[in-house]
TORDO-736499 format. One record per residue (C-alpha): residue number from 1; x, y, z. Coordinates in nm, 3 decimals. Example, Ala and Ser with C-alpha at 12.3 -4.5 7.8 and 13.67 -1.06 7.14 Angstrom:
BEGIN
+-----+---------+---------+---------+
|   k |       u |       v |       w |
+-----+---------+---------+---------+
|   1 |   1.230 |  -0.450 |   0.780 |
|   2 |   1.367 |  -0.106 |   0.714 |
+-----+---------+---------+---------+
END
This chain:
BEGIN
+-----+---------+---------+---------+
|   k |       u |       v |       w |
+-----+---------+---------+---------+
|   1 |  20.886 |   7.085 |   6.969 |
|   2 |  21.104 |   6.806 |   7.046 |
|   3 |  21.409 |   6.866 |   7.275 |
|   4 |  21.638 |   6.653 |   6.992 |
|   5 |  21.666 |   6.563 |   6.702 |
|   6 |  21.853 |   6.247 |   6.742 |
|   7 |  21.805 |   5.972 |   6.993 |
|   8 |  21.981 |   5.989 |   7.310 |
|   9 |  22.296 |   5.743 |   7.249 |
|  10 |  22.308 |   5.864 |   6.892 |
|  11 |  22.652 |   5.787 |   6.783 |
|  12 |  22.833 |   6.103 |   6.626 |
|  13 |  23.150 |   6.047 |   6.541 |
|  14 |  23.399 |   6.038 |   6.212 |
|  15 |  23.593 |   5.786 |   6.037 |
|  16 |  23.921 |   5.712 |   5.893 |
|  17 |  24.120 |   5.466 |   5.727 |
|  18 |  24.478 |   5.326 |   5.850 |
|  19 |  24.662 |   5.365 |   5.526 |
|  20 |  24.479 |   5.697 |   5.451 |
|  21 |  24.655 |   5.858 |   5.769 |
|  22 |  24.904 |   5.640 |   5.964 |
|  23 |  25.202 |   5.666 |   5.698 |
|  24 |  25.466 |   5.440 |   5.664 |
|  25 |  25.250 |   5.122 |   5.563 |
|  26 |  25.504 |   4.981 |   5.329 |
|  27 |  25.404 |   4.630 |   5.354 |
|  28 |  25.100 |   4.665 |   5.178 |
|  29 |  24.990 |   4.656 |   4.812 |
|  30 |  24.883 |   5.002 |   4.806 |
|  31 |  25.245 |   5.099 |   4.913 |
|  32 |  25.367 |   4.926 |   4.600 |
|  33 |  25.119 |   5.042 |   4.376 |
|  34 |  25.219 |   5.452 |   4.455 |
|  35 |  25.581 |   5.327 |   4.382 |
|  36 |  25.412 |   5.232 |   4.004 |
|  37 |  25.257 |   5.523 |   4.020 |
|  38 |  24.928 |   5.448 |   4.065 |
|  39 |  24.818 |   5.739 |   4.266 |
|  40 |  24.905 |   6.148 |   4.213 |
|  41 |  25.090 |   6.123 |   4.526 |
|  42 |  25.281 |   5.918 |   4.720 |
|  43 |  25.118 |   5.840 |   5.098 |
|  44 |  25.433 |   5.901 |   5.286 |
|  45 |  25.376 |   5.978 |   5.612 |
|  46 |  25.015 |   6.061 |   5.554 |
|  47 |  24.914 |   6.218 |   5.869 |
|  48 |  25.121 |   6.048 |   6.086 |
|  49 |  24.821 |   5.890 |   6.292 |
|  50 |  25.015 |   5.610 |   6.339 |
|  51 |  25.189 |   5.784 |   6.603 |
|  52 |  24.955 |   6.095 |   6.716 |
|  53 |  24.645 |   5.896 |   6.732 |
|  54 |  24.575 |   5.963 |   7.103 |
|  55 |  24.615 |   6.344 |   7.012 |
|  56 |  24.356 |   6.309 |   6.734 |
|  57 |  24.138 |   6.131 |   6.928 |
|  58 |  24.146 |   6.366 |   7.229 |
|  59 |  24.069 |   6.618 |   6.912 |
|  60 |  23.790 |   6.442 |   6.845 |
|  61 |  23.640 |   6.440 |   7.189 |
|  62 |  23.721 |   6.822 |   7.202 |
|  63 |  23.547 |   6.880 |   6.913 |
|  64 |  23.214 |   6.703 |   7.107 |
|  65 |  23.190 |   6.386 |   6.913 |
|  66 |  23.104 |   6.053 |   7.083 |
|  67 |  23.284 |   5.788 |   6.816 |
|  68 |  23.574 |   5.727 |   6.603 |
|  69 |  23.556 |   5.473 |   6.337 |
|  70 |  23.928 |   5.356 |   6.239 |
|  71 |  24.082 |   5.079 |   6.090 |
|  72 |  24.340 |   4.818 |   6.145 |
|  73 |  24.604 |   4.744 |   5.880 |
|  74 |  24.650 |   4.392 |   5.795 |
|  75 |  25.021 |   4.451 |   5.674 |
|  76 |  25.140 |   4.574 |   5.991 |
|  77 |  24.979 |   4.277 |   6.205 |
|  78 |  25.096 |   4.039 |   5.977 |
|  79 |  25.368 |   4.119 |   5.762 |
|  80 |  25.508 |   3.803 |   5.655 |
|  81 |  25.218 |   3.483 |   5.613 |
|  82 |  25.140 |   3.323 |   5.920 |
|  83 |  25.370 |   3.542 |   6.134 |
|  84 |  25.176 |   3.821 |   6.375 |
|  85 |  25.352 |   4.135 |   6.496 |
|  86 |  25.266 |   4.114 |   6.892 |
|  87 |  25.357 |   4.524 |   6.914 |
|  88 |  25.117 |   4.612 |   6.671 |
|  89 |  24.820 |   4.415 |   6.767 |
|  90 |  24.886 |   4.601 |   7.080 |
|  91 |  24.912 |   4.910 |   6.929 |
|  92 |  24.548 |   4.876 |   6.788 |
|  93 |  24.405 |   4.747 |   7.139 |
|  94 |  24.606 |   5.085 |   7.261 |
|  95 |  24.407 |   5.262 |   6.997 |
|  96 |  24.077 |   5.141 |   7.107 |
|  97 |  24.173 |   5.179 |   7.481 |
|  98 |  24.239 |   5.507 |   7.431 |
|  99 |  23.907 |   5.579 |   7.277 |
| 100 |  23.730 |   5.426 |   7.569 |
| 101 |  23.908 |   5.642 |   7.789 |
| 102 |  23.798 |   5.934 |   7.621 |
| 103 |  23.418 |   5.836 |   7.651 |
| 104 |  23.455 |   5.753 |   7.247 |
| 105 |  23.292 |   5.461 |   7.083 |
| 106 |  23.526 |   5.275 |   6.904 |
| 107 |  23.450 |   5.141 |   6.537 |
| 108 |  23.694 |   4.924 |   6.375 |
| 109 |  23.728 |   4.821 |   6.036 |
| 110 |  23.942 |   4.474 |   5.985 |
| 111 |  23.928 |   4.543 |   5.598 |
| 112 |  23.970 |   4.869 |   5.435 |
| 113 |  24.116 |   4.839 |   5.090 |
| 114 |  24.408 |   4.744 |   5.163 |
| 115 |  24.600 |   4.431 |   5.190 |
| 116 |  24.959 |   4.269 |   5.281 |
| 117 |  25.194 |   4.255 |   5.014 |
| 118 |  25.226 |   3.910 |   5.063 |
| 119 |  24.920 |   3.815 |   4.984 |
| 120 |  24.886 |   4.056 |   4.715 |
| 121 |  25.161 |   3.879 |   4.527 |
| 122 |  24.985 |   3.562 |   4.541 |
| 123 |  24.653 |   3.673 |   4.413 |
| 124 |  24.489 |   3.919 |   4.672 |
| 125 |  24.152 |   3.859 |   4.639 |
| 126 |  24.139 |   3.605 |   4.411 |
| 127 |  24.427 |   3.436 |   4.598 |
| 128 |  24.361 |   3.045 |   4.647 |
| 129 |  24.355 |   3.055 |   4.999 |
| 130 |  24.217 |   3.395 |   5.047 |
| 131 |  23.945 |   3.331 |   5.260 |
| 132 |  24.130 |   3.154 |   5.490 |
| 133 |  24.399 |   3.393 |   5.549 |
| 134 |  24.140 |   3.689 |   5.599 |
| 135 |  23.977 |   3.489 |   5.867 |
| 136 |  24.303 |   3.418 |   6.045 |
| 137 |  24.379 |   3.767 |   6.061 |
| 138 |  24.069 |   3.886 |   6.164 |
| 139 |  24.024 |   3.614 |   6.453 |
| 140 |  24.368 |   3.760 |   6.580 |
| 141 |  24.248 |   4.099 |   6.558 |
| 142 |  23.945 |   4.037 |   6.685 |
| 143 |  24.127 |   3.877 |   7.018 |
| 144 |  24.351 |   4.152 |   7.090 |
| 145 |  24.022 |   4.406 |   7.081 |
| 146 |  23.806 |   4.217 |   7.268 |
| 147 |  23.620 |   4.380 |   7.521 |
| 148 |  23.728 |   4.699 |   7.379 |
| 149 |  23.583 |   4.739 |   7.035 |
| 150 |  23.210 |   4.650 |   7.044 |
| 151 |  23.122 |   4.750 |   6.646 |
| 152 |  23.343 |   4.588 |   6.393 |
| 153 |  23.286 |   4.637 |   6.006 |
| 154 |  23.458 |   4.358 |   5.880 |
| 155 |  23.516 |   4.461 |   5.481 |
| 156 |  23.462 |   4.816 |   5.382 |
| 157 |  23.331 |   4.848 |   5.071 |
| 158 |  23.361 |   4.547 |   4.880 |
| 159 |  23.150 |   4.634 |   4.619 |
| 160 |  23.412 |   4.968 |   4.519 |
| 161 |  23.705 |   4.733 |   4.568 |
| 162 |  23.563 |   4.463 |   4.305 |
| 163 |  23.503 |   4.787 |   4.053 |
| 164 |  23.830 |   4.976 |   4.095 |
| 165 |  24.072 |   4.713 |   4.155 |
| 166 |  23.897 |   4.433 |   3.897 |
| 167 |  23.709 |   4.649 |   3.636 |
| 168 |  23.815 |   4.956 |   3.634 |
| 169 |  24.182 |   4.862 |   3.683 |
| 170 |  24.269 |   5.213 |   3.839 |
| 171 |  24.353 |   5.064 |   4.211 |
| 172 |  24.553 |   4.741 |   4.262 |
| 173 |  24.569 |   4.514 |   4.115 |
| 174 |  24.518 |   4.703 |   3.809 |
| 175 |  24.251 |   4.434 |   3.603 |
| 176 |  24.020 |   4.548 |   3.352 |
| 177 |  23.816 |   4.210 |   3.377 |
| 178 |  23.417 |   4.194 |   3.399 |
| 179 |  23.464 |   3.824 |   3.492 |
| 180 |  23.766 |   3.910 |   3.733 |
| 181 |  23.531 |   4.175 |   3.892 |
| 182 |  23.275 |   3.961 |   3.959 |
| 183 |  23.499 |   3.696 |   4.071 |
| 184 |  23.635 |   3.905 |   4.316 |
| 185 |  23.264 |   3.991 |   4.461 |
| 186 |  23.188 |   3.626 |   4.505 |
| 187 |  23.500 |   3.606 |   4.680 |
| 188 |  23.479 |   3.888 |   4.924 |
| 189 |  23.113 |   3.732 |   5.013 |
| 190 |  23.322 |   3.435 |   5.114 |
| 191 |  23.579 |   3.617 |   5.284 |
| 192 |  23.282 |   3.801 |   5.486 |
| 193 |  23.123 |   3.459 |   5.597 |
| 194 |  23.412 |   3.320 |   5.657 |
| 195 |  23.584 |   3.565 |   5.903 |
| 196 |  23.237 |   3.644 |   6.082 |
| 197 |  23.265 |   3.270 |   6.189 |
| 198 |  23.647 |   3.352 |   6.307 |
| 199 |  23.530 |   3.630 |   6.488 |
| 200 |  23.257 |   3.539 |   6.666 |
| 201 |  23.468 |   3.216 |   6.821 |
| 202 |  23.679 |   3.470 |   6.977 |
| 203 |  23.429 |   3.728 |   7.059 |
| 204 |  23.102 |   3.635 |   7.019 |
| 205 |  22.960 |   3.978 |   7.173 |
| 206 |  23.063 |   4.195 |   6.867 |
| 207 |  22.868 |   4.357 |   6.666 |
| 208 |  22.960 |   4.282 |   6.265 |
| 209 |  22.869 |   4.398 |   5.982 |
| 210 |  22.976 |   4.535 |   5.611 |
| 211 |  23.004 |   4.903 |   5.543 |
| 212 |  22.855 |   4.924 |   5.152 |
| 213 |  22.874 |   5.228 |   4.938 |
| 214 |  22.518 |   5.310 |   4.845 |
| 215 |  22.484 |   5.492 |   4.533 |
| 216 |  22.150 |   5.672 |   4.492 |
| 217 |  22.085 |   5.532 |   4.120 |
| 218 |  21.828 |   5.695 |   3.917 |
| 219 |  21.701 |   5.752 |   3.585 |
| 220 |  21.836 |   6.038 |   3.350 |
| 221 |  21.491 |   6.081 |   3.241 |
| 222 |  21.194 |   5.931 |   3.427 |
| 223 |  21.004 |   5.872 |   3.101 |
| 224 |  21.246 |   5.679 |   2.958 |
| 225 |  21.249 |   5.312 |   2.995 |
| 226 |  21.555 |   5.206 |   2.953 |
| 227 |  21.689 |   5.478 |   3.176 |
| 228 |  21.427 |   5.311 |   3.424 |
| 229 |  21.534 |   4.946 |   3.436 |
| 230 |  21.922 |   5.079 |   3.445 |
| 231 |  21.866 |   5.269 |   3.729 |
| 232 |  21.688 |   4.934 |   3.893 |
| 233 |  21.915 |   4.674 |   3.793 |
| 234 |  22.251 |   4.884 |   3.885 |
| 235 |  22.077 |   5.005 |   4.210 |
| 236 |  22.063 |   4.583 |   4.246 |
| 237 |  22.379 |   4.476 |   4.174 |
| 238 |  22.575 |   4.747 |   4.317 |
| 239 |  22.368 |   4.832 |   4.609 |
| 240 |  22.179 |   4.514 |   4.723 |
| 241 |  22.305 |   4.202 |   4.599 |
| 242 |  22.593 |   4.215 |   4.859 |
| 243 |  22.386 |   4.293 |   5.147 |
| 244 |  22.182 |   3.988 |   5.097 |
| 245 |  22.479 |   3.729 |   5.092 |
| 246 |  22.611 |   3.858 |   5.437 |
| 247 |  22.278 |   3.946 |   5.580 |
| 248 |  22.247 |   3.612 |   5.808 |
| 249 |  22.641 |   3.653 |   5.931 |
| 250 |  22.563 |   4.013 |   6.033 |
| 251 |  22.451 |   4.219 |   6.279 |
| 252 |  22.402 |   4.573 |   6.173 |
| 253 |  22.468 |   4.733 |   5.789 |
| 254 |  22.718 |   5.034 |   5.751 |
| 255 |  22.581 |   5.253 |   5.464 |
| 256 |  22.900 |   5.481 |   5.296 |
| 257 |  22.701 |   5.737 |   5.080 |
| 258 |  22.830 |   6.015 |   4.876 |
| 259 |  22.634 |   6.066 |   4.574 |
| 260 |  22.408 |   6.044 |   4.301 |
| 261 |  22.425 |   5.859 |   3.939 |
| 262 |  22.190 |   5.864 |   3.672 |
| 263 |  22.150 |   5.595 |   3.451 |
| 264 |  22.103 |   5.585 |   3.042 |
| 265 |  22.088 |   5.215 |   3.027 |
| 266 |  22.136 |   4.892 |   3.168 |
| 267 |  22.467 |   4.938 |   3.265 |
| 268 |  22.556 |   5.282 |   3.144 |
| 269 |  22.547 |   5.632 |   3.359 |
| 270 |  22.578 |   5.975 |   3.185 |
| 271 |  22.852 |   6.161 |   3.269 |
| 272 |  22.764 |   6.400 |   3.558 |
| 273 |  22.845 |   6.718 |   3.395 |
| 274 |  22.607 |   6.654 |   3.185 |
| 275 |  22.302 |   6.634 |   3.438 |
| 276 |  22.348 |   7.000 |   3.583 |
| 277 |  22.364 |   6.847 |   3.948 |
| 278 |  22.605 |   7.011 |   4.191 |
| 279 |  22.900 |   6.826 |   4.276 |
| 280 |  23.193 |   6.793 |   4.529 |
| 281 |  23.579 |   6.852 |   4.381 |
| 282 |  23.586 |   6.481 |   4.373 |
| 283 |  23.304 |   6.500 |   4.111 |
| 284 |  23.042 |   6.366 |   4.281 |
| 285 |  22.718 |   6.495 |   4.294 |
| 286 |  22.575 |   6.676 |   4.609 |
| 287 |  22.235 |   6.496 |   4.649 |
| 288 |  22.091 |   6.486 |   5.048 |
| 289 |  21.749 |   6.273 |   4.984 |
| 290 |  21.967 |   6.023 |   4.841 |
| 291 |  22.113 |   5.940 |   5.212 |
| 292 |  21.734 |   5.933 |   5.298 |
| 293 |  21.629 |   5.696 |   5.031 |
| 294 |  21.954 |   5.465 |   5.109 |
| 295 |  21.899 |   5.432 |   5.491 |
| 296 |  21.498 |   5.376 |   5.387 |
| 297 |  21.583 |   5.101 |   5.139 |
| 298 |  21.860 |   4.950 |   5.393 |
| 299 |  21.579 |   4.901 |   5.648 |
| 300 |  21.453 |   4.604 |   5.426 |
| 301 |  21.737 |   4.419 |   5.589 |
| 302 |  21.572 |   4.409 |   5.918 |
| 303 |  21.908 |   4.528 |   6.103 |
| 304 |  22.047 |   4.842 |   6.248 |
| 305 |  22.184 |   5.085 |   6.005 |
| 306 |  22.525 |   5.310 |   6.061 |
| 307 |  22.609 |   5.558 |   5.862 |
| 308 |  22.947 |   5.436 |   5.843 |
| 309 |  23.100 |   5.696 |   5.593 |
| 310 |  22.978 |   6.066 |   5.446 |
| 311 |  23.151 |   6.338 |   5.369 |
| 312 |  23.252 |   6.622 |   5.113 |
| 313 |  23.564 |   6.706 |   4.963 |
| 314 |  23.555 |   7.149 |   4.883 |
| 315 |  23.757 |   7.427 |   4.961 |
| 316 |  23.506 |   7.645 |   5.097 |
| 317 |  23.460 |   7.519 |   5.445 |
| 318 |  23.111 |   7.637 |   5.480 |
| 319 |  22.987 |   7.432 |   5.199 |
| 320 |  23.134 |   7.146 |   5.411 |
| 321 |  22.902 |   7.239 |   5.689 |
| 322 |  22.623 |   7.323 |   5.463 |
| 323 |  22.680 |   6.960 |   5.361 |
| 324 |  22.655 |   6.800 |   5.716 |
| 325 |  22.337 |   6.976 |   5.821 |
| 326 |  22.182 |   6.850 |   5.510 |
| 327 |  22.284 |   6.477 |   5.526 |
| 328 |  22.198 |   6.467 |   5.899 |
| 329 |  21.845 |   6.613 |   5.820 |
| 330 |  21.821 |   6.368 |   5.602 |
| 331 |  21.929 |   6.087 |   5.876 |
| 332 |  21.636 |   6.236 |   6.047 |
| 333 |  21.394 |   6.225 |   5.824 |
| 334 |  21.519 |   5.831 |   5.802 |
| 335 |  21.467 |   5.778 |   6.183 |
| 336 |  21.147 |   5.974 |   6.146 |
| 337 |  21.028 |   5.717 |   5.904 |
| 338 |  21.115 |   5.426 |   6.103 |
| 339 |  21.467 |   5.350 |   6.023 |
| 340 |  21.685 |   5.202 |   6.309 |
| 341 |  21.993 |   5.415 |   6.246 |
| 342 |  22.235 |   5.437 |   6.534 |
| 343 |  22.534 |   5.668 |   6.442 |
| 344 |  22.646 |   5.937 |   6.152 |
| 345 |  23.056 |   5.910 |   6.098 |
| 346 |  23.133 |   6.190 |   5.925 |
| 347 |  23.406 |   6.141 |   5.651 |
| 348 |  23.698 |   6.216 |   5.736 |
| 349 |  23.807 |   6.333 |   6.062 |
| 350 |  24.201 |   6.423 |   5.908 |
| 351 |  24.254 |   6.575 |   5.557 |
| 352 |  24.404 |   6.260 |   5.441 |
| 353 |  24.600 |   6.061 |   5.160 |
| 354 |  24.267 |   6.012 |   4.914 |
| 355 |  24.394 |   5.675 |   4.725 |
| 356 |  24.434 |   5.767 |   4.353 |
| 357 |  24.383 |   6.135 |   4.412 |
| 358 |  24.635 |   6.180 |   4.629 |
| 359 |  24.642 |   6.462 |   4.893 |
| 360 |  24.431 |   6.712 |   4.628 |
| 361 |  24.112 |   6.657 |   4.791 |
| 362 |  24.036 |   6.769 |   5.143 |
| 363 |  23.741 |   6.604 |   5.336 |
| 364 |  23.844 |   6.685 |   5.683 |
| 365 |  23.690 |   6.832 |   5.964 |
| 366 |  24.022 |   6.891 |   6.068 |
| 367 |  24.287 |   7.069 |   5.822 |
| 368 |  24.638 |   6.884 |   5.842 |
| 369 |  24.931 |   7.069 |   5.755 |
| 370 |  25.181 |   6.796 |   5.607 |
| 371 |  25.476 |   7.007 |   5.645 |
| 372 |  25.447 |   7.051 |   6.047 |
| 373 |  25.158 |   6.811 |   6.075 |
| 374 |  24.983 |   7.087 |   6.300 |
| 375 |  24.598 |   7.014 |   6.290 |
| 376 |  24.332 |   7.276 |   6.304 |
| 377 |  24.002 |   7.245 |   6.326 |
| 378 |  23.767 |   7.404 |   6.046 |
| 379 |  23.433 |   7.558 |   6.170 |
| 380 |  23.238 |   7.288 |   6.031 |
| 381 |  23.411 |   7.096 |   6.308 |
| 382 |  23.292 |   7.303 |   6.547 |
| 383 |  22.901 |   7.326 |   6.435 |
| 384 |  22.936 |   6.955 |   6.342 |
| 385 |  23.054 |   6.913 |   6.700 |
| 386 |  22.746 |   7.134 |   6.838 |
| 387 |  22.481 |   6.930 |   6.678 |
| 388 |  22.667 |   6.616 |   6.845 |
| 389 |  22.634 |   6.766 |   7.176 |
| 390 |  22.309 |   6.906 |   7.166 |
| 391 |  22.138 |   6.637 |   6.917 |
| 392 |  21.987 |   6.923 |   6.764 |
| 393 |  22.036 |   7.042 |   6.392 |
| 394 |  22.034 |   7.421 |   6.352 |
| 395 |  21.711 |   7.633 |   6.188 |
| 396 |  21.594 |   7.390 |   5.860 |
| 397 |  21.843 |   7.419 |   5.577 |
| 398 |  21.733 |   7.644 |   5.271 |
| 399 |  21.605 |   7.434 |   4.994 |
| 400 |  21.909 |   7.262 |   4.739 |
| 401 |  22.002 |   7.560 |   4.467 |
| 402 |  21.911 |   7.535 |   4.141 |
| 403 |  22.233 |   7.424 |   3.936 |
| 404 |  22.252 |   7.770 |   3.807 |
| 405 |  22.271 |   7.955 |   4.106 |
| 406 |  22.530 |   7.684 |   4.287 |
| 407 |  22.906 |   7.840 |   4.314 |
| 408 |  23.130 |   7.741 |   4.025 |
| 409 |  23.338 |   7.510 |   4.228 |
| 410 |  23.056 |   7.283 |   4.333 |
| 411 |  22.903 |   7.280 |   3.939 |
| 412 |  23.030 |   7.060 |   3.670 |
| 413 |  23.243 |   7.224 |   3.454 |
+-----+---------+---------+---------+
END
């Protein structure tokens, strides 16, 4: 029996994003969106991570993790068009240096959904000069982080931003147009490609990638041709199209994986409650083998892979521990099958502001009391930390239970 389930140097870590944990991001489009009623809560001080990042990175190391994925906030760095705040650039440089001093590999995201308010007012992703502005910002951020952050996620989940902001209209800018969503997706390809060139000009040794939200599409009924065609089409359009557009400008691919969806038509999905699938408090299905399928499929791009997000919101922390073990088992199996997976970042390090859902969902390995900002690692953090320290999974988990045997908080209602 091998001594390890994961290779030496595998990046076990956790992830956050600036707006969701820092607090006080008042010059961003999301702050304005919240004030207009776009979320169940105001982000406010969030987890006060902007001031407490040293404590949080030290806590991550004490848990036993070796990497930290965090994002830098464009609205802080460039609060007005063309004016860069040196102190904010130094702040994020220090976040990366703090990681290094703690023996933690920083994985930096340059765009995690939020935009400066000034760009939002010009049209956001669809602003005529948006790609140029993004490249300028990325170049300045990369210059500040040069020599401190090797892994750079240029854009997080461009497919989700186009879907939620321009098709469903539940995130800023609140549009509901198929045409605008398609334009946004194409613009985000231009953003990535232009930014990649700007970053390489100042930091040629950086490893660049996109974090793609990968959904495990499946036909509701395998025997139904329309369901099979719908599953295949949605997989190509949602999971694979963007990767194909930016692959030649990438050094790795980030996979954010959370759920399976069941197709019933070319662009239709069945509500999860009708599938009988176990689910999280977010309403997302629990399907660990979907992560194995995602990594196996992404392997075809011929680039190293990082699981840049994977996690669950659930009141029962025992379920969180079970979730981590099962999904890490899928990563182990993908590696055994030949996928070049370099790391796994659990979402999230801290209980945070979950966009339109506010503070109700609890994703954190670490609980945060928002009244006192006291951090309390959950038992799942200790379990995950032990896996990270040893490179070994605990005894093989039992098969995924029948939906009728799943606790009520995980079943569709």
